[in-house]
Residue frames relative to the residue before (quaternion, step in Angstrom):
aa qw qx qy qz dx dy dz
X 1.0000 0.0000 0.0000 0.0000 0.00 0.00 0.00
X 0.1734 -0.8009 0.5685 0.0724 3.53 -0.75 1.02
X 0.2119 -0.7672 0.5934 0.1196 3.50 -1.08 0.72
X 0.4423 -0.6893 0.5148 0.2535 3.54 -1.11 0.80
X 0.4245 -0.6986 0.5131 0.2617 3.54 -0.81 0.96
X 0.4955 -0.6607 0.4615 0.3240 3.59 -0.92 0.83
X 0.5090 -0.6492 0.4817 0.2956 3.56 -1.09 0.84
X 0.4973 -0.6571 0.4696 0.3169 3.58 -0.94 0.81
X 0.4832 -0.6553 0.5034 0.2894 3.56 -1.12 0.76
X 0.2922 -0.7623 0.5514 0.1715 3.59 -0.74 1.00
X 0.6693 -0.4943 0.3914 0.3931 3.51 -1.36 0.27
X 0.6403 0.5208 -0.3254 0.4615 3.57 1.08 -0.73
X 0.6404 0.5205 -0.3271 0.4605 3.58 1.02 -0.79
X 0.6481 0.5158 -0.3337 0.4501 3.60 0.94 -0.87
X 0.6657 0.5089 -0.3019 0.4547 3.56 0.98 -0.82
X 0.6259 0.5217 -0.3297 0.4768 3.57 1.06 -0.74
X 0.6486 0.5221 -0.3178 0.4536 3.56 0.96 -0.89
X 0.6396 0.5040 -0.3391 0.4710 3.62 0.98 -0.68
X 0.6529 0.4985 -0.3262 0.4677 3.60 0.98 -0.72
X 0.6413 0.5410 -0.3200 0.4401 3.57 1.09 -0.70
X 0.5128 0.6406 -0.4182 0.3896 3.57 1.27 -0.25
X 0.5147 0.6384 -0.4046 0.4048 3.60 1.27 -0.32
X 0.6732 0.4859 -0.3032 0.4678 3.60 1.12 -0.57
X 0.6019 -0.5536 0.4151 0.3986 3.69 -1.12 0.46
X 0.6406 -0.5697 0.3650 0.3631 3.49 -1.17 0.65
X 0.6338 0.5256 -0.3317 0.4604 3.62 0.99 -0.75
X 0.6427 0.5131 -0.3239 0.4677 3.58 1.00 -0.77
X 0.6629 0.5018 -0.3094 0.4615 3.57 0.93 -0.87
X 0.6430 0.5301 -0.3230 0.4486 3.56 1.02 -0.74
X 0.7275 0.4434 -0.2317 0.4695 3.58 1.06 -0.82
X 0.8348 0.1638 -0.0362 0.5243 3.55 0.92 -0.88
X 0.4238 0.7530 -0.4407 0.2430 3.63 1.23 -0.15
X 0.7021 0.4639 -0.2862 0.4582 3.60 0.81 -0.98
X 0.6369 0.5305 -0.3271 0.4539 3.56 1.01 -0.80
X 0.6830 0.4825 -0.2902 0.4653 3.55 0.91 -0.89
X 0.6310 0.5330 -0.3256 0.4600 3.56 1.10 -0.78
X 0.6424 0.5200 -0.3293 0.4565 3.62 0.94 -0.85
X 0.6440 0.5293 -0.3092 0.4577 3.56 1.02 -0.85
X 0.6732 0.4900 -0.3055 0.4618 3.56 0.91 -0.88
X 0.6783 0.4861 -0.3074 0.4573 3.62 0.95 -0.82
X 0.6320 0.5340 -0.3340 0.4516 3.61 1.05 -0.71
X 0.7321 0.4321 -0.2368 0.4705 3.57 0.99 -0.85
X 0.5446 0.6238 -0.4122 0.3799 3.63 1.23 -0.13
X 0.5601 -0.6045 0.4525 0.3408 3.57 -1.17 0.63
X 0.5721 -0.5996 0.4222 0.3673 3.63 -1.01 0.62
X 0.8135 0.2553 -0.2012 0.4822 3.54 -0.95 0.88
X 0.4924 0.6492 -0.4514 0.3637 3.63 1.23 -0.07
X 0.1587 -0.7953 0.5796 0.0792 3.58 -1.01 0.88
X 0.7336 0.3246 -0.2014 0.5620 3.60 1.28 -0.26
X 0.4893 -0.6595 0.4695 0.3243 3.61 -0.86 0.87
X 0.5740 -0.5521 0.4838 0.3628 3.52 -1.28 0.51
X 0.5651 -0.6325 0.4028 0.3440 3.55 -0.96 0.86
X 0.6457 0.5148 -0.3342 0.4542 3.59 0.98 -0.71
X 0.6373 0.4952 -0.3346 0.4865 3.63 1.03 -0.69
X 0.6486 0.5241 -0.3363 0.4378 3.57 0.86 -0.87
X 0.6724 0.4803 -0.2967 0.4786 3.56 0.92 -0.90
X 0.6409 0.5270 -0.3315 0.4491 3.57 0.99 -0.71
X 0.6507 0.5142 -0.3064 0.4673 3.57 1.03 -0.79
X 0.6543 0.5069 -0.3090 0.4685 3.57 0.97 -0.87
X 0.7105 0.4388 -0.2794 0.4738 3.60 0.76 -0.96
X 0.6364 0.5127 -0.3423 0.4636 3.59 1.04 -0.64
X 0.6201 0.5381 -0.3266 0.4682 3.57 1.08 -0.70
X 0.6549 0.4963 -0.3146 0.4752 3.57 0.93 -0.86
X 0.6396 0.5165 -0.3243 0.4680 3.60 0.91 -0.88
X 0.6784 0.4882 -0.3112 0.4524 3.60 0.89 -0.89
X 0.6305 0.5256 -0.3382 0.4602 3.60 1.03 -0.72
X 0.6438 0.5110 -0.3152 0.4744 3.59 0.98 -0.89
X 0.6606 0.4890 -0.3209 0.4707 3.61 0.88 -0.91
X 0.6360 0.5233 -0.3406 0.4535 3.60 1.00 -0.71
X 0.6658 0.4989 -0.2991 0.4672 3.61 1.07 -0.75
X 0.6944 0.4761 -0.2847 0.4583 3.59 1.06 -0.64
X 0.4522 0.6322 -0.4826 0.4037 3.53 0.73 1.22
X 0.7284 0.3860 -0.3084 0.4747 3.54 -1.22 0.45
X 0.7536 -0.3779 0.2776 0.4607 3.55 -1.33 -0.21
X 0.4254 -0.7423 0.4644 0.2288 3.57 -0.63 1.18
X 0.7008 0.4674 -0.2871 0.4561 3.56 0.87 -0.92
X 0.6543 0.4998 -0.3272 0.4638 3.61 0.95 -0.77
X 0.6730 0.4803 -0.2967 0.4780 3.58 0.95 -0.81
X 0.6348 0.5070 -0.3302 0.4806 3.59 1.06 -0.70
X 0.6254 0.5241 -0.3366 0.4700 3.58 1.02 -0.73
X 0.6764 0.4788 -0.3039 0.4699 3.57 0.85 -0.91
X 0.6271 0.5268 -0.3340 0.4666 3.61 1.00 -0.71
X 0.6624 0.4969 -0.3127 0.4653 3.61 0.96 -0.82
X 0.6328 0.5226 -0.3267 0.4688 3.56 1.04 -0.83
X 0.6186 0.5501 -0.3328 0.4517 3.55 1.04 -0.84
X 0.6717 0.5093 -0.2985 0.4476 3.60 0.87 -0.95
X 0.6716 0.4856 -0.2929 0.4768 3.60 0.94 -0.88
X 0.6315 0.5269 -0.3235 0.4679 3.57 1.04 -0.81
X 0.6315 0.5207 -0.3241 0.4744 3.61 1.04 -0.77
X 0.6421 0.5083 -0.3203 0.4761 3.60 1.04 -0.76
X 0.6297 0.5275 -0.3360 0.4607 3.59 1.04 -0.73
X 0.6467 0.4965 -0.3180 0.4839 3.56 1.01 -0.79
X 0.6314 0.5394 -0.3286 0.4498 3.63 0.96 -0.84
X 0.6396 0.5290 -0.3416 0.4409 3.62 1.05 -0.64
X 0.7173 0.4581 -0.2346 0.4696 3.59 1.14 -0.67
X 0.5595 0.6745 -0.3722 0.3059 3.56 1.11 -0.71
X 0.6575 0.4977 -0.3537 0.4414 3.67 0.87 -0.67
X 0.7324 0.3949 -0.2264 0.5063 3.64 1.17 -0.34
X 0.2155 0.8121 -0.5098 0.1846 3.54 1.19 0.65
X 0.6468 0.5408 -0.3273 0.4266 3.56 0.97 -0.77
X 0.7285 0.4123 -0.2404 0.4915 3.57 1.00 -0.77
X 0.7943 0.1705 -0.0801 0.5776 3.58 1.14 -0.61
X 0.0138 -0.8587 0.5121 0.0089 3.63 0.66 1.06
X 0.6562 0.5249 -0.3206 0.4371 3.59 0.94 -0.81
X 0.7162 0.4513 -0.2680 0.4599 3.57 0.82 -0.94
X 0.6185 0.5168 -0.3522 0.4758 3.54 1.10 -0.56
X 0.6344 0.5199 -0.3224 0.4725 3.56 1.05 -0.78
X 0.6584 0.4972 -0.3179 0.4672 3.63 0.94 -0.82
X 0.6192 0.5153 -0.3399 0.4853 3.60 1.07 -0.66
X 0.6535 0.4977 -0.3200 0.4721 3.62 0.94 -0.78
X 0.6375 0.5081 -0.3154 0.4858 3.61 1.06 -0.77
X 0.6176 0.5400 -0.3452 0.4559 3.62 1.02 -0.71
X 0.6628 0.4734 -0.3067 0.4924 3.56 0.96 -0.84
X 0.6180 0.5346 -0.3507 0.4574 3.62 0.99 -0.74
X 0.6629 0.5023 -0.3143 0.4577 3.56 0.85 -0.89
X 0.6431 0.5065 -0.3269 0.4722 3.60 1.01 -0.71
X 0.6515 0.5263 -0.3144 0.4468 3.55 1.00 -0.85
X 0.7284 0.4227 -0.2328 0.4863 3.54 1.03 -0.79
X 0.5109 -0.6770 0.4006 0.3467 3.58 1.27 -0.01
X 0.4550 0.6600 -0.4654 0.3751 3.61 1.19 0.49
X 0.1640 -0.8585 0.4793 0.0791 3.53 0.34 1.30
X 0.6610 0.4960 -0.3563 0.4360 3.73 0.77 -0.76
X 0.6577 0.4808 -0.3181 0.4848 3.60 0.96 -0.80
X 0.6365 0.5233 -0.3319 0.4592 3.60 0.94 -0.80
X 0.6326 0.5416 -0.3327 0.4425 3.61 0.97 -0.75
X 0.6888 0.4779 -0.2842 0.4651 3.57 0.87 -0.97
X 0.6952 0.4664 -0.2904 0.4634 3.57 0.83 -0.92
X 0.6443 0.5101 -0.3254 0.4678 3.65 0.96 -0.74
X 0.6495 0.5152 -0.3270 0.4536 3.61 0.95 -0.79
X 0.6867 0.4802 -0.2960 0.4585 3.60 0.80 -0.95
X 0.6704 0.4847 -0.2912 0.4805 3.59 0.94 -0.95
X 0.6497 0.5268 -0.3227 0.4430 3.62 1.00 -0.76
X 0.6307 0.5303 -0.3310 0.4598 3.55 0.98 -0.83
X 0.6644 0.4989 -0.2920 0.4738 3.59 0.96 -0.91
X 0.6658 0.5132 -0.3123 0.4426 3.59 0.90 -0.90
X 0.6641 0.4872 -0.3059 0.4776 3.58 0.95 -0.86
X 0.6296 0.5309 -0.3434 0.4515 3.58 1.03 -0.72
X 0.6409 0.5056 -0.3256 0.4771 3.63 0.97 -0.84
X 0.6631 0.5098 -0.3144 0.4489 3.58 0.91 -0.91
X 0.7340 0.4115 -0.2316 0.4881 3.59 1.08 -0.63
X 0.4943 -0.6792 0.4110 0.3543 3.57 1.28 -0.09
X 0.5146 0.6293 -0.4299 0.3930 3.56 1.16 0.55
X 0.4001 -0.6983 0.5458 0.2332 3.55 -1.29 0.42
X 0.0953 0.7828 -0.6043 0.1137 3.57 -0.69 1.15
X 0.8343 0.1794 -0.1846 0.4874 3.54 -1.14 0.89
X 0.7923 -0.1563 0.1280 0.5756 3.60 0.79 -0.99
X 0.5764 -0.5771 0.4344 0.3821 3.56 -1.18 0.33
X 0.0485 -0.7852 0.6166 -0.0308 3.57 -0.86 1.10
X 0.3951 -0.7209 0.5241 0.2227 3.51 -0.76 1.13
X 0.1075 -0.7981 0.5927 0.0126 3.59 -0.78 1.13
X 0.5341 -0.2221 -0.8149 0.0374 1.48 -1.93 1.61
X 0.5111 -0.6405 0.4907 0.2961 3.51 -1.27 0.57
X 0.3066 -0.7836 0.5118 0.1735 3.58 -0.47 1.18
X 0.4368 -0.7222 0.4790 0.2410 3.57 -1.10 0.71
X 0.4600 -0.6129 0.5454 0.3395 3.54 -1.38 -0.09
X 0.7752 -0.3311 0.2434 0.4798 3.57 -1.21 -0.42
X 0.5804 0.6166 -0.3705 0.3817 3.58 1.22 -0.33
X 0.7906 0.1687 -0.0606 0.5856 3.55 1.21 -0.54
X 0.3119 -0.7618 0.5419 0.1698 3.56 -1.28 0.30
X 0.7015 0.3958 -0.2744 0.5253 3.58 1.27 0.28
X 0.6067 -0.5498 0.4196 0.3920 3.52 -1.23 0.43
X 0.6425 -0.5398 0.3810 0.3880 3.55 -1.24 0.53
X 0.8635 0.0077 -0.0809 0.4978 3.51 -0.87 1.13
X 0.2928 0.7749 -0.5071 0.2377 3.57 1.18 0.57
X 0.7557 0.3173 -0.1927 0.5395 3.54 1.15 -0.59
X 0.6348 0.4807 -0.3353 0.5035 3.57 1.19 0.61
X 0.2801 -0.7242 0.5925 0.2147 3.54 -1.29 -0.30
X 0.6646 -0.5357 0.3189 0.4118 3.64 -1.17 0.45
X 0.6331 0.5443 -0.3548 0.4208 3.61 1.04 -0.61
X 0.6425 0.5153 -0.3244 0.4653 3.57 1.03 -0.77
X 0.6489 0.5154 -0.3021 0.4712 3.56 1.01 -0.92
X 0.6743 0.5140 -0.2943 0.4411 3.55 0.96 -0.92
X 0.6135 0.5615 -0.3485 0.4323 3.56 1.09 -0.68
X 0.6446 0.5186 -0.3268 0.4569 3.60 1.01 -0.76
X 0.6933 0.4561 -0.2802 0.4825 3.59 0.86 -0.89
X 0.6203 0.5476 -0.3595 0.4314 3.58 1.06 -0.70
X 0.6191 0.5407 -0.3388 0.4578 3.61 1.03 -0.73
X 0.6519 0.5209 -0.3020 0.4609 3.54 0.99 -0.89
X 0.6934 0.4785 -0.2708 0.4657 3.57 0.89 -1.02
X 0.6623 0.4867 -0.3297 0.4646 3.62 0.89 -0.78
X 0.6439 0.5197 -0.3246 0.4582 3.57 0.98 -0.79
X 0.6689 0.4916 -0.3058 0.4662 3.57 0.97 -0.82
X 0.6130 0.5441 -0.3550 0.4496 3.58 1.07 -0.66
X 0.6470 0.5052 -0.3163 0.4754 3.54 1.01 -0.83
X 0.6625 0.4886 -0.3076 0.4772 3.62 0.91 -0.84
X 0.6379 0.5375 -0.3367 0.4368 3.61 1.04 -0.68
X 0.6220 0.5440 -0.3380 0.4505 3.57 1.19 -0.48
X 0.6476 0.4744 -0.3118 0.5083 3.59 1.28 -0.32
X 0.0518 -0.8434 0.5347 0.0017 3.58 0.31 1.24
X 0.6084 0.5852 -0.3669 0.3908 3.61 1.06 -0.46
X 0.8046 0.1973 -0.0652 0.5563 3.58 1.06 -0.68
X 0.2744 -0.7734 0.5528 0.1449 3.57 -0.48 1.22
X 0.5734 -0.5926 0.4336 0.3633 3.61 -1.13 0.63
X 0.6128 -0.5811 0.4212 0.3307 3.53 -1.24 0.59
X 0.4312 -0.6460 0.5554 0.2973 3.62 -1.07 0.65
X 0.1731 -0.8226 0.5392 0.0514 3.54 -0.75 1.06
X 0.7041 -0.5288 0.3191 0.3504 3.46 -1.38 0.41
X 0.5326 -0.6214 0.4812 0.3141 3.56 -1.28 0.57
X 0.4961 0.6776 -0.4163 0.3485 3.58 1.25 -0.23
X 0.5132 0.6430 -0.4190 0.3842 3.60 1.21 -0.25
X 0.6093 0.5423 -0.3406 0.4676 3.54 1.17 -0.65
X 0.6382 0.5095 -0.3212 0.4795 3.62 1.03 -0.79
X 0.6283 0.5339 -0.3326 0.4578 3.59 1.03 -0.76
X 0.6474 0.5137 -0.3192 0.4638 3.57 1.02 -0.88
X 0.6510 0.5079 -0.3277 0.4592 3.62 0.91 -0.79
X 0.6685 0.4936 -0.3110 0.4612 3.60 0.91 -0.85
X 0.6759 0.4887 -0.2946 0.4664 3.59 0.97 -0.81
X 0.6121 0.5865 -0.3467 0.4013 3.59 1.15 -0.53
X 0.5925 0.5931 -0.3636 0.4062 3.57 1.18 -0.55
X 0.4083 -0.7499 0.4819 0.1967 3.55 -0.83 1.04
X 0.7530 0.3629 -0.2138 0.5055 3.60 1.17 -0.27
X 0.5641 -0.0851 -0.8029 -0.1730 1.50 -2.43 0.47
X 0.5085 -0.6643 0.4541 0.3064 3.54 -1.15 0.71
X 0.0495 -0.7992 0.5980 0.0349 3.55 -1.08 0.67
X 0.6329 0.4469 -0.3355 0.5358 3.54 1.36 0.40
X 0.6452 -0.5238 0.3865 0.3999 3.55 -1.27 0.35
X 0.5845 -0.6178 0.4022 0.3391 3.50 -1.14 0.71
X 0.6750 0.4910 -0.2968 0.4639 3.58 1.18 -0.45
X 0.4041 0.7190 -0.4681 0.3172 3.59 1.29 0.16
X 0.3763 -0.7556 0.4933 0.2102 3.60 -0.72 1.10
X 0.7826 0.1778 -0.1237 0.5837 3.60 1.09 -0.46
X 0.0332 -0.8508 0.5245 -0.0003 3.60 0.34 1.24
X 0.1701 -0.7372 0.6469 0.0957 3.50 -1.32 0.61
X 0.3663 -0.7551 0.5018 0.2092 3.57 -0.76 1.02
X 0.5841 -0.5787 0.4576 0.3384 3.50 -1.24 0.64
X 0.6151 0.5580 -0.3474 0.4354 3.62 1.07 -0.70
X 0.6479 0.5059 -0.3178 0.4726 3.56 1.01 -0.83
X 0.6337 0.5265 -0.3239 0.4652 3.60 0.96 -0.86
X 0.6702 0.5122 -0.3035 0.4431 3.56 0.90 -0.93
X 0.6544 0.5078 -0.3144 0.4636 3.60 0.97 -0.82
X 0.7089 0.4630 -0.2740 0.4561 3.54 0.85 -0.97
X 0.6341 0.5203 -0.3334 0.4648 3.60 1.02 -0.72
X 0.6369 0.5235 -0.3185 0.4679 3.57 1.03 -0.80
X 0.6688 0.5053 -0.2999 0.4555 3.57 0.94 -0.89
X 0.6581 0.4924 -0.2974 0.4858 3.57 1.03 -0.87
X 0.6380 0.5343 -0.3269 0.4478 3.56 1.00 -0.74
X 0.6547 0.4926 -0.3092 0.4828 3.56 1.01 -0.80
X 0.6094 0.5557 -0.3322 0.4577 3.56 1.13 -0.72
X 0.6619 0.5035 -0.3000 0.4673 3.55 0.96 -0.88
X 0.6524 0.5005 -0.3119 0.4760 3.58 1.00 -0.82
X 0.6417 0.5091 -0.3324 0.4674 3.61 1.02 -0.76
X 0.6252 0.5251 -0.3423 0.4649 3.63 0.98 -0.77
X 0.6562 0.5258 -0.3010 0.4499 3.56 0.96 -0.85
X 0.7273 0.4535 -0.2390 0.4563 3.55 0.79 -1.09
X 0.7764 0.3665 -0.1881 0.4770 3.58 0.91 -0.87
X 0.2764 -0.7796 0.5034 0.2499 3.56 1.32 -0.26
X 0.4955 0.6199 -0.3991 0.4593 3.48 0.99 1.08
X 0.3646 -0.7779 0.4818 0.1724 3.60 -0.94 0.91
X 0.3994 0.7372 -0.4929 0.2324 3.65 1.16 -0.01
X 0.6749 0.4806 -0.3153 0.4628 3.61 0.95 -0.73
X 0.5833 0.5548 -0.3662 0.4668 3.58 1.18 -0.47
X 0.6359 0.5128 -0.3289 0.4737 3.60 0.99 -0.76
X 0.6548 0.5161 -0.3095 0.4572 3.58 0.93 -0.89
X 0.6626 0.4988 -0.2990 0.4720 3.54 0.97 -0.88
X 0.6460 0.5167 -0.3299 0.4548 3.57 1.00 -0.74
X 0.6126 0.5419 -0.3457 0.4600 3.61 1.03 -0.70
X 0.6904 0.4582 -0.2894 0.4793 3.57 0.86 -0.95
X 0.6434 0.5100 -0.3407 0.4581 3.60 0.95 -0.72
X 0.6028 0.5444 -0.3592 0.4596 3.61 1.05 -0.67
X 0.6521 0.4972 -0.3160 0.4771 3.63 0.89 -0.91
X 0.6783 0.4913 -0.3045 0.4538 3.58 0.86 -0.89
X 0.6364 0.5345 -0.3216 0.4537 3.57 1.04 -0.79
X 0.6331 0.5240 -0.3195 0.4717 3.62 1.03 -0.79
X 0.6508 0.5291 -0.3036 0.4521 3.51 1.00 -0.92
X 0.6775 0.4830 -0.2810 0.4783 3.55 0.94 -0.93
X 0.6298 0.5364 -0.3411 0.4464 3.63 0.98 -0.80
X 0.7018 0.4733 -0.2935 0.4442 3.57 0.91 -0.77
X 0.7031 0.3536 -0.2492 0.5644 3.54 1.36 -0.05
X 0.1636 0.8579 -0.4781 0.0936 3.58 1.26 0.57
X 0.6740 0.5172 -0.3089 0.4276 3.62 0.99 -0.81
X 0.7145 0.4355 -0.2512 0.4865 3.62 1.22 -0.34
X 0.4674 0.7066 -0.4365 0.3028 3.62 1.26 -0.05
X 0.1648 -0.7624 0.6206 0.0799 3.48 -1.25 0.78
X 0.7290 -0.3882 0.3067 0.4730 3.57 -1.27 -0.20
X 0.6302 0.5311 -0.3482 0.4466 3.55 1.05 -0.66
X 0.6201 0.5349 -0.3519 0.4534 3.59 1.07 -0.66
X 0.6521 0.5214 -0.2948 0.4649 3.52 1.00 -0.90
X 0.6505 0.5022 -0.3104 0.4778 3.54 1.00 -0.88
X 0.6222 0.5437 -0.3343 0.4534 3.60 1.00 -0.85
X 0.6693 0.4850 -0.2957 0.4789 3.57 0.86 -0.97
X 0.6472 0.5494 -0.3089 0.4288 3.58 0.96 -0.92
X 0.6365 0.5168 -0.3373 0.4627 3.59 0.98 -0.80
X 0.6811 0.4811 -0.2920 0.4684 3.61 0.85 -0.92
X 0.6521 0.5121 -0.3155 0.4615 3.58 0.98 -0.84
X 0.6549 0.5181 -0.3134 0.4521 3.58 0.98 -0.84
X 0.6751 0.4841 -0.2898 0.4752 3.56 0.96 -0.84
X 0.6192 0.5319 -0.3386 0.4680 3.60 1.12 -0.66
X 0.6323 0.5232 -0.3105 0.4797 3.53 1.08 -0.80
X 0.6180 0.5300 -0.3322 0.4764 3.55 1.06 -0.76
X 0.6307 0.5285 -0.3317 0.4614 3.61 1.00 -0.82
X 0.6804 0.5164 -0.2936 0.4291 3.56 0.94 -0.87
X 0.7709 0.3735 -0.1740 0.4857 3.57 1.01 -0.85
X 0.5191 0.6739 -0.4111 0.3277 3.56 1.15 -0.39
X 0.6662 0.4839 -0.3340 0.4587 3.65 0.84 -0.78
X 0.6465 0.5270 -0.3203 0.4491 3.61 1.02 -0.81
X 0.6460 0.5137 -0.3219 0.4639 3.58 1.00 -0.85
X 0.6396 0.5318 -0.3232 0.4513 3.59 0.99 -0.80
X 0.6629 0.5088 -0.3104 0.4531 3.56 0.94 -0.84
X 0.6385 0.5214 -0.3311 0.4591 3.55 1.03 -0.77
X 0.6393 0.5405 -0.3192 0.4441 3.54 1.06 -0.81
X 0.6488 0.5094 -0.3141 0.4700 3.52 1.08 -0.83
X 0.6616 0.5039 -0.3332 0.4442 3.62 0.95 -0.74
X 0.6043 0.5525 -0.3546 0.4516 3.56 1.13 -0.61
């Protein structure tokens, strides 16, 4: 009995396989080999690099496929879970610069976000509640659970003490949104929340950085350009997803995060500057785009 030796993998095939990673895993398992054979058969002899048009088509097709895969199940429940995830990531970002002074509470905040990402609602509820109580206590100058030296000094990621530019009510509002959202999700026992990407941790780290500065040094409530960039990118992706999938779940998530941001800015109304108003305006504009993008797409299809 003779066996056929496997054909060596060419450079072109390796590059096509990397491009196919843009598609969801289930799609690759069902159609990846068929699509790869078609691409290799249609390629010119001796070619080692995909045609630019093909590469772009694979990337955009993969993104569309991923968005379509995400737009399944209950739109409002998934949008609520996505909004809770975004606020929990922001809560972790607020603690990350102070990891050296508060390692336990930063770890618990990271575990709370991990539980939310994995859809473990009961664990996320417990971790978010404990972390939220401690965060509110630090913001108010109170001692809870353990003795914490106040003010809490930052690391290289920030230049101010923890919650020096905030207050306990603003901090409590962020954790309250997370807890209320998780309670609603916990009541839906028939359908577990979707498992989400690990990239949320990367977003939290990027948002935690206090620089580069784009406000005056005397600003009592500073906002970093890195935080604006992360949030604007996330809202922009949400608007694109709403447009492509004709689905409002990302609009709901954006609205939840905008609500938390609006409450935070309102509680610092006396310190707001033009940059704060511009920051809020960018997020509000992108949230409006999320709300109307699915409707515009439907109208276009009907025409």
